N, C-alpha and C positions, 0 to 999 in steps of 0.2 A: 766637139763639133756643135754647131748652132742648129737648133731645131725650131721651126716655126709651127706653132700649135694653132691651127685655124678652127673657128667655131668652138673655141676652147671651153666655154662654160666656166665652171669653177675649178677646173684643173685636175680632174682624175687622170686623164691620159698624160697631161704634162708632168705630173708627179712621178709616174712610172718612167718616163723618159729621163727626167732629172736623176732618179735613182740609178738608172743605167749608165749615166755619165754625160748626158747632153746639157748644154746651156740652152734653156727653154725660154721662148718668147710667145705670149699668147695674144690672140686677137678674137674679139667677139663683138657683135652688133649691140649687145646689151652690156651695161656696166656689170663688172664681176668683182665686187669688193673683197671676195674671199680668195680670188686667184692668187696663188702663193709666189708667183714669179713676175717678171716684167710683163706688163699688160698694156695693150692698146685697144681702145674702144673704136669700132668702126666696121665698115663692110669688109668681110674677110676676103672676098675675091678681089676687091679693089686694092686692098693691102698687098695681096699676093702679086698683083700686076706691078705694083710700084716697088716692092721691097723683096720679092722672092729671090732675086739673085744674091741677096746678102746672107742666105742660109744654105747649110749643107744638106739638110733633110727637111721634108715638109710632111706634117701629119694634118689630116683634115677629117672632121666629124660633122658633115653637113646635117642639118636638121632631119630627124628620122620620122616625123609624124606621118608623112605621106605613105610610108612603107610599114608602119607598125601594125601588129595584129589587131590592136584596139580600133584604129582608124578603119582598117579594111574589114572589120567585123561589125562592131556595134555602130560605128559612124561612117559607113562606107559612102554615104551620100556627101560626106565632107572631104573626100580625098582631094578634090581639086582645089580646096581651100589652102592646101599646103604646097609650096613650090617644089619642083624637082631640081635640086641643086647638085646632085651627084654628077651628072654628065657635064655641066658647065665647069665644075671643079676639076674633074678629070682632064678635060680638054686644056685648061690653063696649066695644069701640072705637067702634062705631056709636052706642051709648047715650051715650058720653062726648062725641061730636061733634067730636073733634079730628082734624086731618089724620093719616093713618096709613099705614104700610107693613107688609105681612105678607110674609115671605120663607119659601120652602120649596123642596123638591126637585121635579123634574119628576115628574108623576103625582099630586101633591097637589091637593086640591079648592079651589084658589084661583080667585077670580072675575076673569075677563078679565085674566089676568096678562101681563106681559111676561117674556121669557126673556133672561137675560144669560149670556154665555160669556166665558171668559178670552181667547179669540182675538179678541174685539171690542176688547180693550184691550191687545193685544200682550203678554199675560202669558206668560212663559216662563223657563226656567232660563238660567243664563249660557252653558250649552252649546247652547241653542237648542231644547230640548224644550218643546213647546207645552202650555199648560194649557187644557183644555177642561172647565171645571167649570160645568155648566149649572144655573142656579138661577132659580126663578120669583119674581116680585114683584107682589103685588096692592097697588094704591095707591088712596086715596080722592080723589086729585087727578090731573089729566091730566099725563102725561109724554109726551115725544116718542118716536117709534118708535126703538128702539135700532139701532145699526149692525148689519149682518148678521154672522153668524159668519164668521170668516176661517180656516176649517180648511185647513191646507196639508199637503203631503206631508212626511214626516219623523216623528221620534219624538214621542210624546205623553206627558205626565206626569200621573199620577193621584195624588190624595191621599185615601186611603181609611182606614177604621177596622179592617178585618179581611180576611184572605185569605192569599194566597201568601206564603211566606217570602222576604224581600228578599235573603237571602244566596245565592239561586240565581242562575243566569245571567240578566242583565237583558234582558228582551225589548224590542221596539220601544215598547210601551206599558208604562210603569213606574210603580210606586206605592210608598208606604211603608205598612207594615202592622204596627202595634203595637210592642212592645219586643222586643229580641233580645239574647241573651247569647252566651257562647262565646268563641272565640279573638279575639285582637286584630285579626286581619285581618277577621273578620266585623264586629267593632265599628267598624272604620274604614269599611267599606262602608256600614253603617247610618248613620253620621254623615254620610257623603258624600250619601246619599240624602235624609236629613233636611234638609241645607242646600239641596239642589236644590229641595225642596218649599217651603222658606221663601222662596227667591228667586222661584220661580214664583208664589207666592201674594202676594208683596209684604208678607210678615209675618216679622219676625225674632225675635220675643219668645216664640213659642209652642213647646210640646212637640209630639211626634208626635201624641198623642191630641187635643190642642187644635187642631192644624191640620186634622185630619180632620173636626172639627165646625164649622169656620169657613167664612166666605165671604171672598173677597179684598176688601180695603178699596176697591179700584177700583170695585166694583159699587155700594156704598152712597155713595161719593163722587159717582158719576154721577147717581144718583137725588136725593141731597141737594142737589147743585148746581142741578139743574133746579127743585126745589121753591123754593129761595131766589130763583132768577130770577123765578119766577111771583109771589112776594111783592113783589119790587121793581116788577114790571110793573103790579101792582094799586094801587100807592101813587101 
């Protein structure tokens, strides 16, 4: 089945769907040189209007900055700088009538979403730091209730787009934040942290910034596999 991956970024969701058995095509307004499948640069909603009928299933990950905890906390005065693309995306998908998935952060206005967490899929670094990356998924088809979060004691790994300098002493909850220069020791630490996050996310092909904007392929694999099973059951 052909799946359209809208607002695809560098392909975290797309890889999960490909692993589940879909033929994936990605669309993003920005060039995505690391996207691992067929890619088209352009406006995602315009592409959906023109080409949506060519696909069996559509996944959309509209920009999440408007709903993120960081924007609504530290930078609340900048909320209106970020467009609300969830409702326009949903309306186009409903008009098209194809099965769809909309993914976004906790706090976004998704309808009856399920929440997935890295701990549900035992995502962690090689050193055992647990990934707890909570994301919401609205689907136009029925999915099973996900397994419960399995948060356990110990260190937690975060994958974020901005904040504290990673060259400082590593706390129990650790993350990677942007690019860093400086001494070779600092560079080595940054590279170590980046590889930890790649391992935890199950993504080896992305940069730091790309990782911060992605979801683990395990999430979309779980949803995509359920959809394919429902298709087999109806035949």
